[in-house]
DSSP file (Angstrom, degrees, kcal/mol; ACC not computed):
  #  RESIDUE AA STRUCTURE BP1 BP2  ACC     N-H-->O    O-->H-N    N-H-->O    O-->H-N    TCO  KAPPA ALPHA  PHI   PSI    X-CA   Y-CA   Z-CA
    1    1 A M              0   0    0      0, 0.0     5,-0.0     0, 0.0     0, 0.0   0.000 360.0 360.0 360.0 127.7    7.7    0.3  -21.4
    2    2 A D     >  -     0   0    0      1,-0.1     4,-2.3     4,-0.0     5,-0.2  -0.152 360.0 -92.6 -81.9 179.7    6.2    2.4  -18.6
    3    3 A L  H  > S+     0   0    0      1,-0.2     4,-3.2     2,-0.2     5,-0.2   0.924 122.8  49.5 -61.1 -44.1    3.3    5.0  -18.9
    4    4 A N  H  > S+     0   0    0     36,-0.3     4,-2.6     1,-0.2    -1,-0.2   0.944 111.6  49.2 -58.4 -41.9    5.6    8.1  -19.4
    5    5 A A  H  > S+     0   0    0      2,-0.2     4,-2.2     1,-0.2    -1,-0.2   0.880 112.7  47.5 -71.6 -37.9    7.5    6.3  -22.1
    6    6 A K  H  X S+     0   0    0     -4,-2.3     4,-2.6     2,-0.2    -1,-0.2   0.917 110.6  52.4 -63.5 -45.0    4.1    5.3  -23.9
    7    7 A A  H  X S+     0   0    0     -4,-3.2     4,-2.8    -5,-0.2    -2,-0.2   0.956 111.9  45.4 -64.0 -45.9    2.8    8.8  -23.5
    8    8 A A  H  X S+     0   0    0     -4,-2.6     4,-3.5    -5,-0.2    -1,-0.2   0.923 108.7  56.4 -61.7 -37.8    6.1   10.2  -25.3
    9    9 A Y  H  X S+     0   0    0     -4,-2.2     4,-2.8     1,-0.2    -1,-0.2   0.969 109.2  45.3 -52.7 -51.5    5.8    7.6  -27.9
   10   10 A I  H  X S+     0   0    0     -4,-2.6     4,-2.5     1,-0.2    -1,-0.2   0.934 111.9  53.7 -55.9 -43.4    2.3    8.8  -28.7
   11   11 A R  H  X S+     0   0    0     -4,-2.8     4,-2.3     1,-0.2    -1,-0.2   0.905 108.1  49.7 -56.4 -43.2    3.6   12.4  -28.6
   12   12 A G  H  X S+     0   0    0     -4,-3.5     4,-3.0    -5,-0.2     5,-0.3   0.952 108.2  52.4 -64.7 -43.2    6.2   11.5  -31.1
   13   13 A L  H  X S+     0   0    0     -4,-2.8     4,-1.9     1,-0.2    -2,-0.2   0.945 109.6  51.0 -46.1 -50.9    3.6    9.8  -33.4
   14   14 A M  H  <>S+     0   0    0     -4,-2.5     5,-2.1     1,-0.2    -1,-0.2   0.908 113.3  43.9 -56.3 -47.5    1.7   13.0  -33.2
   15   15 A T  H ><5S+     0   0    0     -4,-2.3     3,-0.6     1,-0.2    -1,-0.2   0.848 113.7  50.6 -70.4 -37.0    4.8   15.1  -34.1
   16   16 A G  H 3<5S+     0   0    0     -4,-3.0    -1,-0.2     1,-0.2    -2,-0.2   0.797 105.6  54.6 -67.8 -29.2    5.9   12.7  -36.9
   17   17 A M  T 3<5S-     0   0    0     -4,-1.9    -1,-0.2    -5,-0.3    -2,-0.2   0.415 115.0-116.5 -89.1   3.1    2.5   12.6  -38.5
   18   18 A E  T < 5 -     0   0    0     -3,-0.6    -3,-0.2    -5,-0.2    -2,-0.1   0.974  42.5-159.5  57.5  52.0    2.6   16.6  -38.7
   19   19 A F      < -     0   0    0     -5,-2.1    -1,-0.1    -6,-0.1     3,-0.0  -0.355  11.6-137.0 -60.4 137.7   -0.4   16.8  -36.4
   20   20 A D    >   +     0   0    0      1,-0.1     3,-1.3    -2,-0.1     6,-0.2  -0.836  22.1 179.6-100.9  92.6   -2.3   20.0  -36.6
   21   21 A P  T 3  S+     0   0    0      0, 0.0    -1,-0.1     0, 0.0     9,-0.1   0.550  77.5  66.8 -70.5  -9.0   -3.2   21.1  -33.0
   22   22 A A  T 3  S+     0   0    0      4,-0.1     5,-0.0     5,-0.1    -2,-0.0   0.651  82.1  92.4 -92.0 -15.3   -4.9   24.2  -34.2
   23   23 A S  S <> S-     0   0    0     -3,-1.3     4,-1.7     1,-0.1     5,-0.2  -0.289  91.3-104.5 -70.7 166.4   -7.9   22.2  -36.0
   24   24 A K  H  > S+     0   0    0      1,-0.2     4,-1.2     2,-0.2     3,-0.3   0.939 123.4  38.1 -60.5 -54.7  -11.1   21.5  -34.2
   25   25 A N  H  > S+     0   0    0      1,-0.2     4,-2.7     2,-0.2     5,-0.2   0.857 113.0  56.2 -65.8 -35.3  -10.3   17.9  -33.8
   26   26 A G  H  > S+     0   0    0     -6,-0.2     4,-2.4     1,-0.2    -1,-0.2   0.844 100.4  58.5 -63.3 -30.1   -6.6   18.5  -33.1
   27   27 A K  H  X S+     0   0    0     -4,-1.7     4,-3.0    -3,-0.3    -1,-0.2   0.933 111.0  44.0 -71.2 -44.4   -7.4   20.9  -30.2
   28   28 A V  H  X S+     0   0    0     -4,-1.2     4,-2.7     1,-0.2    -2,-0.2   0.954 116.7  44.7 -56.5 -52.4   -9.3   17.8  -28.5
   29   29 A I  H  X S+     0   0    0     -4,-2.7     4,-2.1     2,-0.2    -2,-0.2   0.881 113.0  52.0 -65.2 -37.1   -6.6   15.3  -29.3
   30   30 A A  H  X S+     0   0    0     -4,-2.4     4,-3.0    -5,-0.2     5,-0.2   0.955 111.4  45.8 -63.2 -53.7   -4.0   17.8  -28.1
   31   31 A A  H  X S+     0   0    0     -4,-3.0     4,-3.0     1,-0.2    -2,-0.2   0.930 112.2  51.8 -58.0 -42.2   -5.8   18.4  -24.7
   32   32 A M  H  X S+     0   0    0     -4,-2.7     4,-2.2     2,-0.2    -1,-0.2   0.842 107.8  51.9 -64.9 -33.3   -6.3   14.7  -24.3
   33   33 A M  H  X S+     0   0    0     -4,-2.1     4,-2.3     2,-0.2    -2,-0.2   0.921 109.9  49.2 -68.1 -42.5   -2.5   14.2  -24.9
   34   34 A D  H  X S+     0   0    0     -4,-3.0     4,-2.4     1,-0.2     5,-0.2   0.952 111.9  48.5 -59.9 -47.9   -1.6   16.8  -22.2
   35   35 A L  H  X S+     0   0    0     -4,-3.0     4,-2.9    -5,-0.2    -1,-0.2   0.913 111.7  50.6 -58.2 -39.9   -4.0   15.0  -19.8
   36   36 A L  H  X S+     0   0    0     -4,-2.2     4,-2.2     1,-0.2     5,-0.2   0.939 110.6  47.9 -62.1 -48.1   -2.4   11.6  -20.7
   37   37 A E  H  X S+     0   0    0     -4,-2.3     4,-2.0     2,-0.2    -1,-0.2   0.885 113.9  47.6 -60.0 -43.9    1.0   12.9  -20.1
   38   38 A E  H  X S+     0   0    0     -4,-2.4     4,-2.3    -5,-0.2    -2,-0.2   0.935 111.3  50.0 -61.7 -50.3   -0.2   14.4  -16.7
   39   39 A M  H  X S+     0   0    0     -4,-2.9     4,-2.4    -5,-0.2    -2,-0.2   0.871 108.9  53.2 -55.3 -39.7   -2.0   11.2  -15.7
   40   40 A A  H  X S+     0   0    0     -4,-2.2     4,-2.5     1,-0.2   -36,-0.3   0.908 110.0  48.1 -69.0 -43.7    1.2    9.1  -16.5
   41   41 A A  H  X S+     0   0    0     -4,-2.0     4,-2.2    -5,-0.2    -1,-0.2   0.880 112.7  46.6 -65.1 -36.1    3.4   11.3  -14.3
   42   42 A T  H  X S+     0   0    0     -4,-2.3     4,-2.7     2,-0.2    -2,-0.2   0.930 111.5  51.3 -74.8 -41.1    1.0   11.2  -11.4
   43   43 A V  H  X S+     0   0    0     -4,-2.4     4,-3.0     1,-0.2     5,-0.2   0.971 111.2  49.3 -59.4 -47.9    0.6    7.3  -11.7
   44   44 A T  H  X S+     0   0    0     -4,-2.5     4,-2.3     1,-0.2    -1,-0.2   0.895 109.9  50.5 -63.8 -37.0    4.4    7.0  -11.6
   45   45 A E  H  X S+     0   0    0     -4,-2.2     4,-2.2     2,-0.2    -1,-0.2   0.940 113.5  47.0 -59.2 -42.5    4.7    9.4   -8.4
   46   46 A H  H  X S+     0   0    0     -4,-2.7     4,-2.6     2,-0.2    -2,-0.2   0.931 111.6  49.2 -70.3 -43.2    2.1    7.3   -6.8
   47   47 A D  H  X S+     0   0    0     -4,-3.0     4,-2.2     2,-0.2    -1,-0.2   0.936 112.4  49.4 -47.0 -55.0    3.9    3.9   -7.8
   48   48 A D  H  X S+     0   0    0     -4,-2.3     4,-1.7     1,-0.2    -2,-0.2   0.859 114.2  44.6 -63.6 -40.6    7.1    5.4   -6.5
   49   49 A A  H  X S+     0   0    0     -4,-2.2     4,-2.2     2,-0.2    -1,-0.2   0.907 111.6  52.3 -63.0 -41.4    5.3    6.4   -3.2
   50   50 A L  H  X S+     0   0    0     -4,-2.6     4,-2.4     1,-0.2    -2,-0.2   0.850 107.9  52.8 -72.2 -36.5    3.6    3.0   -2.9
   51   51 A D  H  X S+     0   0    0     -4,-2.2     4,-2.0    -5,-0.2    -1,-0.2   0.897 110.6  47.8 -62.4 -41.8    7.1    1.3   -3.4
   52   52 A Q  H  X S+     0   0    0     -4,-1.7     4,-2.4     2,-0.2    -2,-0.2   0.891 109.5  52.2 -63.7 -41.9    8.5    3.3   -0.5
   53   53 A V  H  X S+     0   0    0     -4,-2.2     4,-2.4     1,-0.2    -2,-0.2   0.938 109.7  49.8 -64.4 -48.0    5.4    2.5    1.7
   54   54 A Y  H  X S+     0   0    0     -4,-2.4     4,-2.7     1,-0.2    -1,-0.2   0.877 111.2  49.9 -57.4 -43.3    6.0   -1.2    1.0
   55   55 A D  H  X S+     0   0    0     -4,-2.0     4,-2.2     2,-0.2    -1,-0.2   0.929 112.4  45.1 -57.1 -48.9    9.6   -0.9    1.9
   56   56 A E  H  X S+     0   0    0     -4,-2.4     4,-2.5     2,-0.2    -2,-0.2   0.867 110.9  54.1 -64.5 -42.2    8.9    0.8    5.1
   57   57 A L  H  X S+     0   0    0     -4,-2.4     4,-2.8     2,-0.2    -2,-0.2   0.928 106.9  52.5 -51.2 -55.4    6.1   -1.7    5.9
   58   58 A E  H  X S+     0   0    0     -4,-2.7     4,-2.7     1,-0.2     5,-0.2   0.957 109.6  48.7 -54.0 -50.2    8.6   -4.6    5.5
   59   59 A I  H  X S+     0   0    0     -4,-2.2     4,-2.6     1,-0.2    -1,-0.2   0.924 110.6  50.5 -62.5 -38.8   11.0   -3.0    7.9
   60   60 A L  H  X S+     0   0    0     -4,-2.5     4,-3.2     2,-0.2    -1,-0.2   0.918 109.9  51.9 -57.9 -45.5    8.2   -2.4   10.4
   61   61 A D  H  X S+     0   0    0     -4,-2.8     4,-2.3     2,-0.2    -2,-0.2   0.896 108.9  46.9 -58.7 -45.1    7.3   -6.0   10.1
   62   62 A E  H  X S+     0   0    0     -4,-2.7     4,-2.6     2,-0.2    -2,-0.2   0.943 113.3  51.4 -59.8 -48.6   10.8   -7.3   10.7
   63   63 A D  H  X S+     0   0    0     -4,-2.6     4,-2.3     1,-0.2    -2,-0.2   0.910 109.6  50.4 -61.9 -40.9   10.9   -4.9   13.7
   64   64 A M  H  X S+     0   0    0     -4,-3.2     4,-2.6     2,-0.2     5,-0.3   0.914 109.5  50.0 -59.7 -45.5    7.6   -6.2   15.0
   65   65 A D  H  X S+     0   0    0     -4,-2.3     4,-2.8     1,-0.2    -2,-0.2   0.928 109.1  52.5 -63.2 -45.1    8.8   -9.8   14.7
   66   66 A D  H  X S+     0   0    0     -4,-2.6     4,-2.0     2,-0.2    -1,-0.2   0.864 111.0  46.6 -44.9 -47.5   11.9   -8.9   16.6
   67   67 A L  H  X S+     0   0    0     -4,-2.3     4,-2.4     2,-0.2    -2,-0.2   0.950 114.9  44.9 -70.9 -46.8    9.9   -7.4   19.4
   68   68 A V  H  X S+     0   0    0     -4,-2.6     4,-3.3     1,-0.2     6,-0.4   0.934 113.2  52.1 -59.9 -46.9    7.4  -10.3   19.7
   69   69 A S  H  X S+     0   0    0     -4,-2.8     4,-0.8    -5,-0.3     5,-0.4   0.919 113.2  43.7 -61.9 -44.4   10.3  -12.7   19.5
   70   70 A D  H  < S+     0   0    0     -4,-2.0    -1,-0.2     2,-0.2    -2,-0.2   0.883 118.7  43.8 -68.2 -37.1   12.1  -10.8   22.4
   71   71 A L  H  < S+     0   0    0     -4,-2.4    -2,-0.2     1,-0.2    -3,-0.2   0.899 128.4  25.3 -72.3 -39.8    8.9  -10.4   24.5
   72   72 A Y  H  < S-     0   0    0     -4,-3.3    -1,-0.2    -5,-0.2    -2,-0.2   0.241 100.2-121.7-110.2  11.5    7.5  -14.0   24.1
   73   73 A D     <  +     0   0    0     -4,-0.8     2,-0.4    -5,-0.3    10,-0.2   0.860  62.0 144.3  37.5  50.0   10.7  -15.9   23.3
   74   74 A V        -     0   0    0     -5,-0.4     2,-0.6    -6,-0.4    -1,-0.2  -0.932  42.0-148.5-115.2 134.0    9.4  -17.1   20.0
   75   75 A D    >   -     0   0    0     -2,-0.4     3,-1.0     1,-0.1     7,-0.1  -0.927   5.9-167.1-103.0 111.3   11.8  -17.5   17.1
   76   76 A F  T 3  S+     0   0    0     -2,-0.6    -1,-0.1     1,-0.2   -10,-0.0   0.535  82.1  66.1 -79.2  -7.9   10.0  -16.8   13.8
   77   77 A D  T 3  S+     0   0    0      2,-0.0    -1,-0.2     0, 0.0     2,-0.2   0.599  87.6  84.0 -91.3  -8.4   13.0  -18.3   11.7
   78   78 A E  S <  S-     0   0    0     -3,-1.0     4,-0.1     1,-0.1    -3,-0.0  -0.640  71.4-141.3 -95.5 155.5   12.5  -21.9   13.0
   79   79 A D  S    S+     0   0    0     -2,-0.2    -1,-0.1     2,-0.1    -3,-0.0   0.853  90.3  49.6 -67.8 -43.6   10.1  -24.5   11.8
   80   80 A E  S    S-     0   0    0      8,-0.0     2,-0.2     1,-0.0    -2,-0.1  -0.800  93.2-115.1-107.2 133.4    9.2  -25.9   15.2
   81   81 A P        -     0   0    0      0, 0.0     5,-0.1     0, 0.0    -7,-0.1  -0.548  17.3-150.1 -68.8 139.3    8.1  -23.5   18.0
   82   82 A E        +     0   0    0     -2,-0.2    -8,-0.1    -7,-0.1     4,-0.1   0.908  67.2  90.7 -71.6 -48.3   10.6  -23.5   21.0
   83   83 A E  S >  S-     0   0    0    -10,-0.2     3,-1.0   -11,-0.1     2,-0.2  -0.194  78.2-122.0 -61.9 139.4    8.1  -22.6   23.7
   84   84 A E  T 3  S+     0   0    0      1,-0.2    18,-0.1    17,-0.0     3,-0.1  -0.535  96.5  37.2 -72.1 146.0    6.3  -25.3   25.6
   85   85 A G  T 3  S+     0   0    0      1,-0.3    17,-1.1    -2,-0.2     2,-0.5   0.500  89.9 113.1  89.2   6.7    2.5  -25.1   25.3
   86   86 A I  E <   -A  101   0A   0     -3,-1.0    -1,-0.3    15,-0.2     2,-0.3  -0.949  44.5-176.8-112.8 133.3    2.6  -23.9   21.7
   87   87 A Y  E     -A  100   0A   0     13,-2.8    13,-3.7    -2,-0.5     2,-0.4  -0.882  25.2-122.9-129.4 151.9    1.2  -26.3   19.1
   88   88 A E  E     -A   99   0A   0     -2,-0.3     2,-0.4    11,-0.2    11,-0.2  -0.837  26.5-173.6 -98.6 137.8    0.9  -26.3   15.5
   89   89 A V  E     -A   98   0A   0      9,-3.1     9,-3.0    -2,-0.4     2,-0.5  -0.999  14.0-145.3-135.6 127.2   -2.6  -26.7   13.9
   90   90 A T  E     -A   97   0A   0     -2,-0.4     7,-0.2     7,-0.2     6,-0.1  -0.803  21.9-123.6 -95.4 133.7   -3.3  -27.1   10.1
   91   91 A C     >  -     0   0    0      5,-3.3     4,-2.2    -2,-0.5     5,-0.1  -0.580   9.9-149.7 -74.8 128.3   -6.4  -25.5    8.8
   92   92 A P  T  4 S+     0   0    0      0, 0.0    -1,-0.1     0, 0.0    -2,-0.0   0.630  94.6  51.0 -68.3 -11.3   -8.7  -28.1    7.1
   93   93 A N  T  4 S+     0   0    0      3,-0.1    -2,-0.0    24,-0.1    25,-0.0   0.893 130.1   7.0 -94.8 -43.0  -10.0  -25.3    4.8
   94   94 A C  T  4 S-     0   0    0      2,-0.1    -3,-0.0    23,-0.1    -1,-0.0   0.395  89.8-123.4-119.6  -2.2   -6.8  -23.6    3.4
   95   95 A G     <  +     0   0    0     -4,-2.2     2,-0.2     1,-0.2    -5,-0.0   0.584  56.7 150.6  71.1   8.3   -4.0  -25.9    4.7
   96   96 A E        -     0   0    0     -5,-0.1    -5,-3.3    -6,-0.1     2,-0.6  -0.541  44.2-132.2 -76.6 138.3   -2.1  -23.0    6.5
   97   97 A V  E     -A   90   0A   0     -7,-0.2     2,-0.3    -2,-0.2    -7,-0.2  -0.855  29.6-176.8 -96.7 124.2   -0.2  -24.1    9.6
   98   98 A A  E     -A   89   0A   0     -9,-3.0    -9,-3.1    -2,-0.6     2,-0.5  -0.880  20.7-133.5-115.3 149.7   -0.9  -21.9   12.5
   99   99 A T  E     -A   88   0A   0     -2,-0.3     2,-0.3   -11,-0.2   -11,-0.2  -0.900  26.8-179.0-106.2 138.5    0.6  -22.0   16.0
  100  100 A V  E     -A   87   0A   0    -13,-3.7   -13,-2.8    -2,-0.5     2,-0.0  -0.952  25.1-116.5-130.2 150.4   -1.8  -21.8   19.1
  101  101 A D  E  >  -A   86   0A   0     -2,-0.3     4,-1.9   -15,-0.2   -15,-0.2  -0.261  38.1 -99.2 -72.8 166.5   -1.3  -21.7   22.8
  102  102 A E  H  > S+     0   0    0    -17,-1.1     4,-1.5     1,-0.2     5,-0.2   0.881 120.2  53.4 -55.3 -39.2   -2.6  -24.5   25.1
  103  103 A E  H  > S+     0   0    0      1,-0.2     4,-1.0     2,-0.2    -1,-0.2   0.914 112.1  44.3 -66.8 -42.2   -5.7  -22.5   26.2
  104  104 A T  H  4 S+     0   0    0      1,-0.2     5,-0.3     2,-0.2     4,-0.3   0.805 111.7  52.8 -72.9 -22.7   -6.8  -21.8   22.6
  105  105 A L  H  < S+     0   0    0     -4,-1.9     3,-0.5     1,-0.2    -1,-0.2   0.781 106.6  54.4 -78.5 -25.6   -6.1  -25.4   21.7
  106  106 A L  H  < S+     0   0    0     -4,-1.5    -2,-0.2     1,-0.2    -1,-0.2   0.701  93.4  69.4 -79.6 -21.7   -8.3  -26.6   24.7
  107  107 A N  S  < S-     0   0    0     -4,-1.0    -1,-0.2    -5,-0.2    -2,-0.2   0.730  91.5-151.0 -68.5 -19.7  -11.3  -24.5   23.5
  108  108 A K        +     0   0    0     -3,-0.5    13,-1.2    -4,-0.3     2,-0.5   0.504  67.7  89.1  62.9   5.8  -11.5  -26.9   20.6
  109  109 A E  E     -B  120   0B   0     -5,-0.3     2,-0.3    11,-0.2    11,-0.2  -0.971  59.6-176.5-133.1 118.7  -12.9  -24.4   18.2
  110  110 A L  E     -B  119   0B   0      9,-3.2     9,-2.7    -2,-0.5     2,-0.5  -0.780  22.5-142.6-116.5 157.3  -10.3  -22.4   16.2
  111  111 A V  E     -B  118   0B   0     -2,-0.3     7,-0.2     7,-0.2     6,-0.1  -0.989  26.1-126.4-116.5 121.4  -10.4  -19.6   13.7
  112  112 A C     >  -     0   0    0      5,-2.7     4,-1.4    -2,-0.5   -15,-0.0  -0.510  12.5-151.5 -71.0 126.3   -7.8  -19.9   10.9
  113  113 A P  T  4 S+     0   0    0      0, 0.0    -1,-0.2     0, 0.0   -15,-0.0   0.673  93.7  51.4 -72.5 -12.8   -5.8  -16.5   10.9
  114  114 A N  T  4 S+     0   0    0      3,-0.1    -2,-0.0   -18,-0.1    -3,-0.0   0.932 130.2   8.9 -95.2 -50.2   -5.2  -17.0    7.1
  115  115 A C  T  4 S-     0   0    0      2,-0.1     3,-0.1   -19,-0.1    -1,-0.0   0.540  91.0-125.0-109.4 -14.9   -8.8  -17.6    5.7
  116  116 A G     <  +     0   0    0     -4,-1.4     2,-0.2     1,-0.2     0, 0.0   0.651  56.5 150.1  78.6  16.2  -10.9  -16.9    8.8
  117  117 A A        -     0   0    0     -6,-0.1    -5,-2.7     1,-0.0     2,-0.4  -0.599  41.1-136.5 -75.6 140.8  -12.6  -20.4    8.6
  118  118 A A  E     +B  111   0B   0     -7,-0.2     2,-0.3    -2,-0.2    -7,-0.2  -0.820  30.5 170.6-102.3 138.0  -13.7  -21.7   12.0
  119  119 A F  E     -B  110   0B   0     -9,-2.7    -9,-3.2    -2,-0.4     2,-0.2  -0.995  26.8-129.2-146.9 147.1  -13.0  -25.4   12.7
  120  120 A D  E     -B  109   0B   0     -2,-0.3     2,-0.3   -11,-0.2   -11,-0.2  -0.615  21.2-153.2 -90.1 156.9  -13.2  -27.8   15.6
  121  121 A I        -     0   0    0    -13,-1.2     2,-0.5    -2,-0.2   -32,-0.0  -0.940   5.5-145.4-125.7 150.7  -10.4  -30.1   16.7
  122  122 A E        -     0   0    0     -2,-0.3     2,-0.4     0, 0.0    -2,-0.0  -0.980  13.0-142.3-120.6 126.7  -10.3  -33.3   18.4
  123  123 A L        -     0   0    0     -2,-0.5     2,-0.2   -17,-0.1     5,-0.1  -0.660  12.8-146.9 -84.9 129.0   -7.5  -34.2   20.8
  124  124 A E    >>  -     0   0    0     -2,-0.4     3,-1.1     1,-0.1     4,-0.7  -0.635  33.5-101.1 -92.8 163.4   -6.4  -37.8   20.7
  125  125 A A  T 34 S+     0   0    0      1,-0.3     3,-0.5    -2,-0.2    -1,-0.1   0.812 122.5  43.8 -59.9 -34.6   -5.2  -39.2   24.0
  126  126 A D  T 34 S+     0   0    0      1,-0.2    -1,-0.3     3,-0.0    -3,-0.0   0.629 109.5  57.5 -89.7  -3.1   -1.5  -38.8   23.2
  127  127 A E  T <4 S+     0   0    0     -3,-1.1    -1,-0.2     2,-0.1    -2,-0.2   0.489  77.1 117.0 -94.6  -1.0   -2.0  -35.4   21.8
  128  128 A E  S  < S-     0   0    0     -4,-0.7     3,-0.1    -3,-0.5     4,-0.1  -0.520  77.0-107.1 -64.3 124.5   -3.5  -34.0   25.1
  129  129 A P    >   -     0   0    0      0, 0.0     3,-1.4     0, 0.0    -1,-0.1  -0.218  43.5 -95.5 -55.4 136.6   -1.3  -31.2   26.5
  130  130 A E  T 3  S+     0   0    0      1,-0.2    -3,-0.0     2,-0.1     0, 0.0  -0.228 107.6  31.8 -51.7 140.5    0.6  -32.3   29.7
  131  131 A G  T 3         0   0    0     -3,-0.1    -1,-0.2     0, 0.0    -3,-0.0   0.451 360.0 360.0  98.1  -1.3   -0.9  -31.5   33.0
  132  132 A K    <         0   0    0     -3,-1.4    -2,-0.1    -4,-0.1    -4,-0.0   0.366 360.0 360.0-118.2 360.0   -4.6  -31.7   31.8
């Protein structure tokens, strides 16, 4: 049951109980009920607007992925990066797998884009990027 339905239910209870909005206490409760209905309507409007924003943001994110894919020849739909000089590194803190380029990899200190943890890496002889 959403907020508007709950507010309508309470309004129905008030009507069914033959609530007297003219009494001292009744005036306060009636004013609070009006406020509750107005707040429920406003929250519903904000929820609808937020849903629309999320939908538009998702479209923008997809468009940005397409743009980056076109510019840098990277395919976000595949498990393995196609581009040479791109490596996958797993964060020891959160376990997130990130892709880094050769220059970043050679700096030997990385920052996880997911959790922000900084960590060092050690390259083994067979993991050294070619040409170095």
